N, CA, C and O atoms as a MOPAC input file, in Angstrom:
PM7 MOZYME 1SCF
protein

 N    -78.39700 1   108.87900 1   -26.53900 1
 C    -78.48700 1   108.28400 1   -27.85200 1
 C    -78.68200 1   106.78800 1   -27.72500 1
 O    -78.10500 1   106.15100 1   -26.84400 1
 N    -79.47400 1   106.24200 1   -28.58200 1
 C    -79.68000 1   104.80300 1   -28.56500 1
 C    -78.67000 1   104.12600 1   -29.47000 1
 O    -78.02100 1   104.77400 1   -30.29100 1
 N    -78.54300 1   102.80800 1   -29.31400 1
 C    -77.63100 1   102.03500 1   -30.14700 1
 C    -78.03000 1   102.18600 1   -31.61000 1
 O    -77.16900 1   102.27800 1   -32.48500 1
 N    -79.34500 1   102.21100 1   -31.88000 1
 C    -79.84400 1   102.35600 1   -33.25000 1
 C    -79.44800 1   103.72000 1   -33.82300 1
 O    -79.05800 1   103.81200 1   -34.98600 1
 N    -79.54700 1   104.76500 1   -33.02200 1
 C    -79.18400 1   106.10900 1   -33.47600 1
 C    -77.69400 1   106.19200 1   -33.78200 1
 O    -77.29900 1   106.76100 1   -34.80000 1
 N    -76.86700 1   105.62800 1   -32.90800 1
 C    -75.42100 1   105.62300 1   -33.13300 1
 C    -75.11300 1   104.85000 1   -34.40600 1
 O    -74.30000 1   105.28200 1   -35.22400 1
 N    -75.76400 1   103.70500 1   -34.56800 1
 C    -75.54400 1   102.88800 1   -35.76400 1
 C    -75.87200 1   103.65300 1   -37.03100 1
 O    -75.13500 1   103.57900 1   -38.01400 1
 N    -76.97100 1   104.38600 1   -37.01400 1
 C    -77.35900 1   105.17600 1   -38.18100 1
 C    -76.32000 1   106.25200 1   -38.46700 1
 O    -75.99800 1   106.51100 1   -39.62600 1
 N    -75.79400 1   106.88000 1   -37.41900 1
 C    -74.77100 1   107.91400 1   -37.60000 1
 C    -73.50700 1   107.31800 1   -38.20400 1
 O    -72.86900 1   107.93800 1   -39.05500 1
 N    -73.14500 1   106.11800 1   -37.76600 1
 C    -71.96300 1   105.44800 1   -38.30000 1
 C    -72.16300 1   105.13200 1   -39.77900 1
 O    -71.26600 1   105.36700 1   -40.58800 1
 N    -73.32400 1   104.60500 1   -40.13500 1
 C    -73.60600 1   104.27300 1   -41.52800 1
 C    -73.54900 1   105.52300 1   -42.40200 1
 O    -72.95800 1   105.50500 1   -43.48200 1
 N    -74.15500 1   106.59300 1   -41.93900 1
 C    -74.14100 1   107.84100 1   -42.70500 1
 C    -72.70700 1   108.34700 1   -42.86300 1
 O    -72.31200 1   108.77300 1   -43.94900 1
 N    -71.93400 1   108.30000 1   -41.78300 1
 C    -70.54600 1   108.74500 1   -41.84400 1
 C    -69.70900 1   107.90800 1   -42.78700 1
 O    -68.90500 1   108.45000 1   -43.54500 1
 N    -69.88200 1   106.61000 1   -42.75400 1
 C    -69.11900 1   105.73300 1   -43.63500 1
 C    -69.53100 1   105.90400 1   -45.08600 1
 O    -68.68600 1   105.86100 1   -45.98100 1
 N    -70.81100 1   106.09600 1   -45.32700 1
 C    -71.28900 1   106.29500 1   -46.68900 1
 C    -70.70900 1   107.57500 1   -47.27200 1
 O    -70.26400 1   107.59900 1   -48.42000 1
 N    -70.71500 1   108.62300 1   -46.48700 1
 C    -70.15700 1   109.89700 1   -46.94900 1
 C    -68.65400 1   109.76800 1   -47.17600 1
 O    -68.12600 1   110.31000 1   -48.14700 1
 N    -67.97200 1   109.06600 1   -46.30200 1
 C    -66.52100 1   108.90900 1   -46.42300 1
 C    -66.13700 1   108.04800 1   -47.60900 1
 O    -65.05300 1   108.21800 1   -48.16700 1
 N    -67.00500 1   107.12500 1   -48.00800 1
 C    -66.70300 1   106.22500 1   -49.11700 1
 C    -66.51900 1   106.97800 1   -50.42900 1
 O    -65.88900 1   106.45900 1   -51.35000 1
 N    -67.04800 1   108.17400 1   -50.53000 1
 C    -66.90600 1   108.96300 1   -51.74100 1
 C    -65.48300 1   109.47800 1   -51.91500 1
 O    -65.08100 1   109.80300 1   -53.03300 1
 N    -64.70200 1   109.56100 1   -50.81500 1
 C    -63.33100 1   110.06400 1   -50.88000 1
 C    -62.32500 1   108.92900 1   -50.94800 1
 O    -62.68500 1   107.77700 1   -51.19400 1
 N    -61.04700 1   109.26900 1   -50.72600 1
 C    -60.01900 1   108.23200 1   -50.71400 1
 C    -60.05800 1   107.45000 1   -49.40600 1
 O    -60.83800 1   107.77700 1   -48.51100 1
 N    -59.21700 1   106.41400 1   -49.28700 1
 C    -59.26200 1   105.55600 1   -48.09900 1
 C    -58.91200 1   106.31300 1   -46.82600 1
 O    -59.41700 1   105.97400 1   -45.75600 1
 N    -58.06100 1   107.32700 1   -46.91700 1
 C    -57.72800 1   108.10200 1   -45.72200 1
 C    -58.94900 1   108.87900 1   -45.23200 1
 O    -59.14600 1   109.03200 1   -44.02700 1
 N    -59.75900 1   109.36300 1   -46.15800 1
 C    -60.95900 1   110.11200 1   -45.78300 1
 C    -61.91800 1   109.23700 1   -44.99300 1
 O    -62.68600 1   109.74000 1   -44.17400 1
 N    -61.88000 1   107.94300 1   -45.23000 1
 C    -62.76600 1   107.03400 1   -44.50700 1
 C    -62.45200 1   106.98600 1   -43.02500 1
 O    -63.33400 1   106.67100 1   -42.22600 1
 N    -61.23500 1   107.28400 1   -42.63600 1
 C    -60.86000 1   107.18600 1   -41.22800 1
 C    -60.69500 1   108.54000 1   -40.55400 1
 O    -60.54200 1   108.60400 1   -39.33500 1
 N    -60.72300 1   109.61600 1   -41.31800 1
 C    -60.62100 1   110.94600 1   -40.69800 1
 C    -61.82000 1   111.17300 1   -39.79600 1
 O    -62.96700 1   111.05600 1   -40.22900 1
 N    -61.54800 1   111.49700 1   -38.54000 1
 C    -62.61800 1   111.75000 1   -37.58900 1
 C    -63.30600 1   110.48900 1   -37.08500 1
 O    -64.34200 1   110.56800 1   -36.42400 1
 N    -62.73700 1   109.32900 1   -37.39100 1
 C    -63.32800 1   108.05400 1   -36.96900 1
 C    -62.30800 1   107.29000 1   -36.12900 1
 O    -61.10700 1   107.54100 1   -36.22200 1
 N    -62.79300 1   106.35700 1   -35.30900 1
 C    -61.91800 1   105.49000 1   -34.52600 1
 C    -62.47700 1   104.07200 1   -34.52400 1
 O    -63.68500 1   103.86300 1   -34.62800 1
 N    -61.57000 1   103.10300 1   -34.40500 1
 C    -61.99400 1   101.71100 1   -34.30500 1
 C    -62.54600 1   101.49500 1   -32.90100 1
 O    -61.90300 1   101.83400 1   -31.90800 1
 N    -63.73900 1   100.92900 1   -32.83500 1
 C    -64.37000 1   100.65300 1   -31.54900 1
 C    -64.66300 1    99.15300 1   -31.47000 1
 O    -65.41200 1    98.61100 1   -32.28300 1
 N    -64.07100 1    98.50600 1   -30.49400 1
 C    -64.20000 1    97.05400 1   -30.32900 1
 C    -65.39000 1    96.69700 1   -29.43200 1
 O    -65.70400 1    97.40800 1   -28.47700 1
 N    -66.03300 1    95.59600 1   -29.76100 1
 C    -67.07000 1    95.04000 1   -28.89700 1
 C    -68.42700 1    95.70200 1   -28.97800 1
 O    -69.22100 1    95.58100 1   -28.04500 1
 N    -68.72100 1    96.40300 1   -30.07100 1
 C    -70.00700 1    97.10500 1   -30.15000 1
 C    -70.92900 1    96.58700 1   -31.24800 1
 O    -72.12200 1    96.89100 1   -31.24000 1
 N    -70.40100 1    95.81200 1   -32.19000 1
 C    -71.20600 1    95.43700 1   -33.34900 1
 C    -71.93200 1    94.10900 1   -33.16100 1
 O    -71.50700 1    93.24100 1   -32.39900 1
 N    -73.01300 1    93.98800 1   -33.86600 1
 C    -73.76900 1    92.73700 1   -33.90300 1
 C    -73.05200 1    91.76400 1   -34.83900 1
 O    -72.26600 1    92.18700 1   -35.68600 1
 N    -73.31300 1    90.48300 1   -34.69300 1
 C    -72.70700 1    89.46700 1   -35.54600 1
 C    -72.93500 1    89.81500 1   -37.01600 1
 O    -74.05400 1    90.11200 1   -37.43400 1
 N    -71.86300 1    89.77200 1   -37.78100 1
 C    -71.94800 1    90.04700 1   -39.20600 1
 C    -72.01900 1    91.50700 1   -39.58900 1
 O    -72.11400 1    91.81500 1   -40.77600 1
 N    -71.97500 1    92.42600 1   -38.62600 1
 C    -72.09600 1    93.84900 1   -38.93000 1
 C    -70.84000 1    94.64400 1   -38.56900 1
 O    -70.89600 1    95.86900 1   -38.45800 1
 N    -69.72900 1    93.97100 1   -38.38700 1
 C    -68.48000 1    94.63200 1   -38.01200 1
 C    -67.70600 1    95.07000 1   -39.25200 1
 O    -68.00600 1    94.63900 1   -40.36500 1
 N    -66.70100 1    95.93500 1   -39.04700 1
 C    -65.83700 1    96.38200 1   -40.13800 1
 C    -64.51900 1    95.61600 1   -40.17100 1
 O    -63.85600 1    95.57500 1   -41.20700 1
 N    -64.13400 1    95.01200 1   -39.05600 1
 C    -62.89100 1    94.26000 1   -39.00600 1
 C    -62.79400 1    93.43200 1   -37.74200 1
 O    -63.60200 1    93.56900 1   -36.82400 1
 N    -61.77700 1    92.55900 1   -37.71100 1
 C    -61.50000 1    91.72000 1   -36.53300 1
 C    -60.00600 1    91.80200 1   -36.27200 1
 O    -59.20200 1    91.62700 1   -37.18800 1
 N    -59.63300 1    92.06700 1   -35.02800 1
 C    -58.21800 1    92.22200 1   -34.68800 1
 C    -57.60700 1    93.33700 1   -35.50600 1
 O    -58.11600 1    94.45700 1   -35.50700 1
 N    -56.51800 1    93.04600 1   -36.20500 1
 C    -55.86800 1    94.06000 1   -37.03800 1
 C    -56.36300 1    94.02500 1   -38.48300 1
 O    -55.97000 1    94.87000 1   -39.28700 1
 N    -57.20700 1    93.07200 1   -38.82000 1
 C    -57.62200 1    92.87600 1   -40.21300 1
 C    -58.94600 1    93.55300 1   -40.54500 1
 O    -59.83000 1    93.67400 1   -39.69700 1
 N    -59.06400 1    93.99000 1   -41.79500 1
 C    -60.33200 1    94.50100 1   -42.30900 1
 C    -61.12600 1    93.29400 1   -42.79800 1
 O    -60.92400 1    92.82400 1   -43.91800 1
 N    -62.02200 1    92.79700 1   -41.96000 1
 C    -62.84400 1    91.63900 1   -42.30300 1
 C    -64.30000 1    92.03600 1   -42.08700 1
 O    -64.90100 1    91.65600 1   -41.08200 1
 N    -64.86900 1    92.79300 1   -43.01600 1
 C    -66.25600 1    93.22100 1   -42.84700 1
 C    -67.20300 1    92.03500 1   -42.71700 1
 O    -67.15100 1    91.08800 1   -43.50200 1
 N    -68.06100 1    92.10600 1   -41.72000 1
 C    -69.06500 1    91.06600 1   -41.52200 1
 C    -68.53600 1    89.75600 1   -40.98400 1
 O    -69.26500 1    88.76300 1   -40.99300 1
 N    -67.29700 1    89.70700 1   -40.51400 1
 C    -66.69900 1    88.45900 1   -40.05700 1
 C    -67.01900 1    88.05800 1   -38.62500 1
 O    -66.70200 1    86.93900 1   -38.22200 1
 N    -67.63300 1    88.93100 1   -37.85100 1
 C    -67.95100 1    88.60500 1   -36.45800 1
 C    -69.05600 1    87.55600 1   -36.40700 1
 O    -70.05400 1    87.65600 1   -37.12100 1
 N    -68.87100 1    86.56200 1   -35.56500 1
 C    -69.86500 1    85.49000 1   -35.43300 1
 C    -70.74500 1    85.64300 1   -34.19300 1
 O    -71.74800 1    84.94400 1   -34.05300 1
 N    -70.37100 1    86.55300 1   -33.29700 1
 C    -71.13500 1    86.79400 1   -32.08100 1
 C    -71.50700 1    88.26500 1   -31.96400 1
 O    -70.76100 1    89.13500 1   -32.41300 1
 N    -72.64800 1    88.54200 1   -31.36900 1
 C    -73.00700 1    89.91700 1   -31.05600 1
 C    -72.01000 1    90.46800 1   -30.04000 1
 O    -71.67800 1    89.79500 1   -29.06400 1
 N    -71.53900 1    91.67300 1   -30.26600 1
 C    -70.63700 1    92.39600 1   -29.36600 1
 C    -69.31500 1    91.65800 1   -29.14600 1
 O    -68.70900 1    91.76100 1   -28.08000 1
 N    -68.87300 1    90.91200 1   -30.16800 1
 C    -67.62700 1    90.15000 1   -30.10900 1
 C    -66.46800 1    91.07700 1   -29.75800 1
 O    -66.27800 1    92.10600 1   -30.40600 1
 N    -65.69700 1    90.71800 1   -28.73900 1
 C    -64.67100 1    91.59300 1   -28.18600 1
 C    -63.51900 1    91.94200 1   -29.10600 1
 O    -62.91700 1    93.00400 1   -28.94900 1
 N    -63.18800 1    91.07500 1   -30.07200 1
 C    -62.07000 1    91.37900 1   -30.96400 1
 C    -62.52900 1    91.94300 1   -32.31300 1
 O    -61.70200 1    92.19200 1   -33.19100 1
 N    -63.83200 1    92.14500 1   -32.48300 1
 C    -64.36500 1    92.71900 1   -33.71300 1
 C    -64.56900 1    94.21900 1   -33.51600 1
 O    -65.00200 1    94.66500 1   -32.45300 1
 N    -64.25000 1    94.99100 1   -34.55900 1
 C    -64.37000 1    96.44100 1   -34.43600 1
 C    -65.23800 1    97.02100 1   -35.53800 1
 O    -65.46600 1    96.41700 1   -36.58600 1
 N    -65.71100 1    98.23000 1   -35.24400 1
 C    -66.53200 1    99.00700 1   -36.16600 1
 C    -66.04600 1   100.44800 1   -36.10700 1
 O    -65.71100 1   100.94700 1   -35.03300 1
 N    -66.00500 1   101.11800 1   -37.25000 1
 C    -65.63500 1   102.53500 1   -37.25700 1
 C    -66.73500 1   103.33900 1   -36.58900 1
 O    -67.91200 1   103.16400 1   -36.90300 1
 N    -66.35900 1   104.21800 1   -35.67100 1
 C    -67.30900 1   105.11200 1   -35.00700 1
 C    -66.74500 1   106.52300 1   -35.01900 1
 O    -65.53000 1   106.69600 1   -35.11000 1
 N    -67.59400 1   107.52900 1   -34.93000 1
 C    -67.08400 1   108.89800 1   -34.83300 1
 C    -66.20700 1   109.04000 1   -33.58700 1
 O    -66.53000 1   108.50000 1   -32.52900 1
 N    -65.10400 1   109.76500 1   -33.72100 1
 C    -64.18900 1   109.95300 1   -32.58500 1
 C    -64.94000 1   110.43700 1   -31.35100 1
 O    -65.80000 1   111.31300 1   -31.43200 1
 N    -64.60000 1   109.85100 1   -30.21600 1
 C    -65.17300 1   110.26000 1   -28.94700 1
 C    -66.47700 1   109.57300 1   -28.56900 1
 O    -67.01400 1   109.83700 1   -27.49400 1
 N    -67.00200 1   108.69500 1   -29.42700 1
 C    -68.27800 1   108.04900 1   -29.11000 1
 C    -68.13900 1   106.60600 1   -28.64000 1
 O    -69.06500 1   106.06700 1   -28.03300 1
 N    -67.01800 1   105.98100 1   -28.90400 1
 C    -66.84700 1   104.55200 1   -28.60600 1
 C    -67.09800 1   104.20100 1   -27.14300 1
 O    -67.84800 1   103.27000 1   -26.84700 1
 N    -66.49100 1   104.92100 1   -26.25300 1
 C    -66.54000 1   104.55500 1   -24.83700 1
 C    -67.85800 1   104.92100 1   -24.16100 1
 O    -68.11500 1   104.48500 1   -23.03900 1
 N    -68.68600 1   105.70500 1   -24.82000 1
 C    -69.93200 1   106.14700 1   -24.20200 1
 C    -71.18700 1   105.56600 1   -24.86200 1
 O    -72.30300 1   105.90300 1   -24.46800 1
 N    -71.01500 1   104.70600 1   -25.85100 1
 C    -72.17600 1   104.11600 1   -26.52200 1
 C    -72.98000 1   103.26200 1   -25.56600 1
 O    -72.41100 1   102.47800 1   -24.80600 1
 N    -74.29400 1   103.40100 1   -25.59200 1
 C    -75.11900 1   102.53000 1   -24.75700 1
 C    -75.20700 1   101.14200 1   -25.38300 1
 O    -75.59100 1   100.99700 1   -26.54300 1
 N    -74.84900 1   100.13100 1   -24.60800 1
 C    -74.89700 1    98.74600 1   -25.06300 1
 C    -75.65700 1    97.91700 1   -24.03800 1
 O    -75.71500 1    98.29100 1   -22.86700 1
 N    -76.24400 1    96.78800 1   -24.46100 1
 C    -76.94000 1    95.94100 1   -23.49800 1
 C    -75.95900 1    95.31200 1   -22.50800 1
 O    -74.78700 1    95.10700 1   -22.82400 1
 N    -76.45100 1    95.01400 1   -21.31900 1
 C    -75.61200 1    94.36700 1   -20.30500 1
 C    -75.25800 1    92.94900 1   -20.74000 1
 O    -75.95600 1    92.33500 1   -21.54800 1
 N    -74.15300 1    92.44300 1   -20.18300 1
 C    -73.77800 1    91.05600 1   -20.40900 1
 C    -74.77500 1    90.16200 1   -19.67300 1
 O    -75.52200 1    90.64500 1   -18.82200 1
 N    -74.79700 1    88.89100 1   -19.98200 1
 C    -75.77200 1    87.97900 1   -19.38900 1
 C    -75.68700 1    87.92100 1   -17.87200 1
 O    -76.68400 1    87.62600 1   -17.21200 1
 N    -74.50400 1    88.20000 1   -17.30000 1
 C    -74.36400 1    88.17700 1   -15.84100 1
 C    -74.71300 1    89.52800 1   -15.20100 1
 O    -74.56900 1    89.69300 1   -13.99000 1
 N    -75.16900 1    90.49300 1   -16.00900 1
 C    -75.56100 1    91.80100 1   -15.49500 1
 C    -74.45800 1    92.84500 1   -15.50700 1
 O    -74.70600 1    94.00800 1   -15.18600 1
 N    -73.24100 1    92.44700 1   -15.87300 1
 C    -72.11800 1    93.36700 1   -15.94000 1
 C    -72.32700 1    94.34100 1   -17.10400 1
 O    -72.71100 1    93.91900 1   -18.19500 1
 N    -72.08300 1    95.61800 1   -16.89000 1
 C    -72.21400 1    96.57100 1   -17.99700 1
 C    -71.25800 1    96.21600 1   -19.14000 1
 O    -70.12700 1    95.79100 1   -18.90000 1
 N    -71.70400 1    96.38800 1   -20.34700 1
 C    -70.88300 1    96.13300 1   -21.53600 1
 C    -70.52300 1    97.50000 1   -22.11700 1
 O    -71.40000 1    98.34500 1   -22.29600 1
 N    -69.25500 1    97.72000 1   -22.40900 1
 C    -68.78500 1    98.98400 1   -22.96700 1
 C    -67.92400 1    98.72000 1   -24.19200 1
 O    -67.28700 1    97.67200 1   -24.30100 1
 N    -67.90800 1    99.67400 1   -25.11000 1
 C    -66.99900 1    99.60400 1   -26.23600 1
 C    -65.58900 1    99.90000 1   -25.74100 1
 O    -65.40600 1   100.41400 1   -24.63700 1
 N    -64.59600 1    99.57400 1   -26.56300 1
 C    -63.20400 1    99.76800 1   -26.18100 1
 C    -62.38500 1   100.18000 1   -27.40300 1
 O    -62.69700 1    99.80000 1   -28.53100 1
 N    -61.34600 1   100.95300 1   -27.16500 1
 C    -60.43500 1   101.32900 1   -28.23500 1
 C    -59.39400 1   100.24500 1   -28.49600 1
 O    -58.62200 1   100.34000 1   -29.45000 1
 N    -59.36900 1    99.21300 1   -27.64800 1
 C    -58.46600 1    98.06900 1   -27.78900 1
 C    -59.30000 1    96.79400 1   -27.79900 1
 O    -60.40200 1    96.77900 1   -27.25000 1
 N    -58.79000 1    95.71200 1   -28.41800 1
 C    -59.53500 1    94.45100 1   -28.42700 1
 C    -59.85400 1    93.99500 1   -26.99500 1
 O    -59.07300 1    94.20700 1   -26.06700 1
 N    -61.00500 1    93.37500 1   -26.85100 1
 C    -61.47800 1    92.88900 1   -25.54800 1
 C    -61.38100 1    91.37600 1   -25.47800 1
 O    -61.34800 1    90.69900 1   -26.50600 1
 N    -61.33600 1    90.84700 1   -24.26100 1
 C    -61.27200 1    89.39800 1   -24.07700 1
 C    -62.64000 1    88.81500 1   -23.74400 1
 O    -62.72800 1    87.67900 1   -23.27800 1
 N    -63.69500 1    89.56800 1   -23.97300 1
 C    -65.04100 1    89.08200 1   -23.68400 1
 C    -65.76300 1    88.75800 1   -24.99600 1
 O    -65.40400 1    89.26100 1   -26.06000 1
 N    -66.77400 1    87.91900 1   -24.89600 1
 C    -67.62500 1    87.57900 1   -26.03400 1
 C    -66.80900 1    87.13100 1   -27.24600 1
 O    -67.00100 1    87.63000 1   -28.35400 1
 N    -65.90600 1    86.19500 1   -27.02400 1
 C    -65.09200 1    85.66100 1   -28.12700 1
 C    -65.65000 1    84.31700 1   -28.57400 1
 O    -66.19100 1    83.56600 1   -27.76200 1
 N    -65.51800 1    84.00700 1   -29.88500 1
 C    -66.01400 1    82.70800 1   -30.36700 1
 C    -65.14500 1    81.55800 1   -29.87800 1
 O    -65.42100 1    80.39900 1   -30.19100 1

């Protein structure tokens, strides 16, 4: 799956969940840190701050993803060539 395909799946899932109550929005979803582009995140740290990320793949910014997909999402490598992966916990990389 490409990053674009995963992103589309997340958008579709969130749109469908928005029709229900707030708990329905998180059923079957998990917070995934370090995967969103600047301004496209759902929260930062423990807060719901949609669009608050200032850097692409900011380590403390999270996005809702379908359960089980966070750690396997394909992401571009870091500038030093190190693989970049999503995380279920905040990361110390790519911070403003």
